[in-house]
FITI-63198 format. One record per residue (C-alpha): x, y, z. Coordinates in steps of 0.5 Angstrom, whole numbers, padded with zeros to 4 digits, always signed. Layout:
XYZ...
//
This chain:
-0051-0097-0024-0054-0094-0019-0055-0097-0012-0062-0096-0007-0062-0089-0007-0061-0087-0014-0053-0085-0014-0048-0088-0017-0045-0094-0014-0038-0092-0014-0040-0086-0010-0039-0081-0015-0044-0076-0017-0045-0070-0021-0047-0066-0014-0041-0069-0011-0037-0064-0015-0039-0058-0012-0038-0061-0005-0031-0063-0007-0029-0057-0009-0032-0053-0003-0028-0058+0002-0021-0056-0002-0022-0049-0001-0025-0048+0006-0019-0046+0009-0018-0041+0004-0025-0039+0004-0025-0038+0012-0018-0034+0011-0022-0030+0006-0028-0028+0011-0023-0026+0016-0020-0022+0012-0026-0019+0009-0029-0017+0016-0022-0014+0019-0020-0011+0013-0026-0008+0008-0020-0004+0005-0015-0009+0005-0010-0004+0001-0010-0001+0008-0007-0007+0010-0002-0007+0005+0000+0001+0006+0001-0001+0014+0005-0006+0012+0010-0002+0007+0010+0004+0012+0013-0001+0018+0018-0003+0013+0019+0004+0010+0016+0009+0016+0013+0015+0013+0017+0021+0017+0015+0027+0016+0018+0033+0019+0015+0038+0015+0008+0036+0018+0011+0037+0025+0015+0043+0024+0011+0048+0028+0010+0043+0034+0018+0042+0034+0019+0049+0035+0015+0049+0041+0019+0043+0044+0026+0043+0048+0031+0040+0044+0033+0034+0050+0030+0027+0046+0027+0025+0053+0023+0031+0054+0021+0031+0047+0019+0024+0048+0015+0026+0054+0011+0031+0050+0010+0027+0044+0007+0021+0048+0002+0027+0052+0000+0030+0046-0002+0024+0042-0007+0020+0047-0006+0012+0047-0012+0009+0043-0013+0003+0040-0013+0002+0032-0020-0001+0033-0022+0006+0036-0018+0010+0031-0018+0007+0025-0024+0002+0025-0019-0004+0024-0014-0009+0028-0008-0006+0026-0006+0000+0022+0000+0004+0021-0002+0012+0020+0002+0017+0017+0004+0023+0021-0002+0027+0018-0007+0022+0020-0004+0022+0027-0005+0030+0028-0012+0030+0024-0014+0024+0029-0010+0027+0036-0009+0020+0038-0007+0013+0036-0003+0007+0039+0005+0006+0039+0006+0007+0031+0002+0013+0031+0006+0016+0037+0013+0013+0034+0012+0016+0028+0010+0023+0031+0017+0023+0036+0021+0021+0029+0018+0027+0025+0020+0031+0031+0027+0028+0032+0028+0029+0024+0026+0036+0024+0030+0038+0030+0036+0034+0026+0037+0029+0033+0039+0022+0031+0034+0016+0032+0032+0009+0030+0025+0006+0029+0025-0001+0032+0019-0005+0032+0017-0012+0036+0011-0016+0035+0008-0012+0039+0010-0006+0040+0014+0000+0036+0018+0006+0039+0024+0010+0037+0031+0009+0040+0036+0014+0041+0042+0016+0045+0041+0016+0052+0034+0013+0052+0032+0008+0058+0031+0001+0056+0024-0003+0059+0021-0009+0058+0018-0008+0052+0023-0003+0049+0030-0006+0049+0034-0009+0043+0033-0016+0044+0025-0015+0043+0025-0012+0037+0025-0016+0030+0026-0010+0025+0030-0004+0026+0031+0002+0021+0035+0009+0021+0031+0013+0017+0036+0019+0017+0042+0014+0014+0038+0009+0011+0041+0003+0015+0036-0003+0017+0037-0010+0021+0033-0016+0022+0034-0021+0028+0030-0026+0032+0026-0023+0038+0027-0025+0044+0020-0024+0047+0016-0028+0052+0010-0032+0048+0005-0031+0053+0006-0024+0053+0006-0023+0046-0001-0027+0046-0004-0023+0052-0002-0016+0048-0005-0019+0041-0012-0021+0045-0012-0014+0048-0012-0010+0042-0015-0014+0038-0022-0017+0041-0024-0013+0047-0024-0006+0043-0027-0010+0037-0034-0006+0035-0039-0011+0037-0042-0011+0030-0036-0013+0027-0036-0019+0032-0042-0022+0030-0040-0021+0023-0034-0025+0024-0037-0030+0029-0043-0031+0024-0039-0032+0018-0035-0037+0021-0040-0042+0024-0044-0042+0018-0038-0044+0013-0037-0049+0019-0044-0051+0019-0044-0052+0011-0037-0056+0012-0040-0061+0017-0046-0062+0013-0042-0064+0007-0038-0069+0011-0043-0073+0014-0044-0080+0012-0051-0079+0009-0053-0080+0002-0054-0074-0002-0061-0077-0004-0063-0077+0002-0060-0070+0004-0061-0066-0002-0053-0064-0001-0047-0067-0004-0041-0070+0000-0034-0068+0001-0030-0074-0002-0027-0075+0004-0033-0079+0007-0034-0083+0001-0029-0089+0004-0033-0090+0010-0040-0090+0006-0036-0095+0001-0034-0100+0007-0041-0100+0010-0044-0102+0004-0039-0107+0003-0041-0110+0010-0049-0110+0009-0049-0114+0002-0047-0121+0005-0054-0120+0011-0058-0118+0005-0056-0124+0000-0058-0129+0007-0064-0125+0008-0066-0127+0001-0064-0134+0002-0068-0134+0008
//
């Protein structure tokens, strides 16, 4: 049986199935859209995660550079930081977060903390200087004996440490300020993002949200021409139950 709109009285119609599927997959679709816009080639993200866990230290790539540097670790660090100007990953690799190889850093001539750390670690490796690579949620740096600590480069801030020379690894809960982390994340994510990518990201999310809203409205499918999400059906059924007595009374009158 159908109601006055031509839809089944139990609220189930063939056209409602796509809406139910869309509503169920909505969080997945949002996540996929964000991933595709930020990482058109998701394999580069996977490679970055692998390099964070197992940094691709390459002493051979920096052998010539290492020969021109002093043997004191802090002096080497200053020289490497000067030779690799800081730039966000958006500006160098066209993605929000990327862990480059040593060759990529040398080719680009710039990079963020990850780029500087992998070059410094490679120089230390070439010179036989003991070191450790530490990672926090907002920074990657190279630690060595005698290195001074600061707000973002200290053992308490890191959550992961690896010593490529020995293979030793350790994990721990980082002690960081959440507000500081959120600010650092935002500054590296949104301001340096290209305008075209911002527009693509926002427009896609708006379109997905608009479809979601249209399919959760209480309008009937036959009126709007669009199926509804299953979540709106109980509201419609209750509204129809309240309407039926008044319709019967009008006919008696």
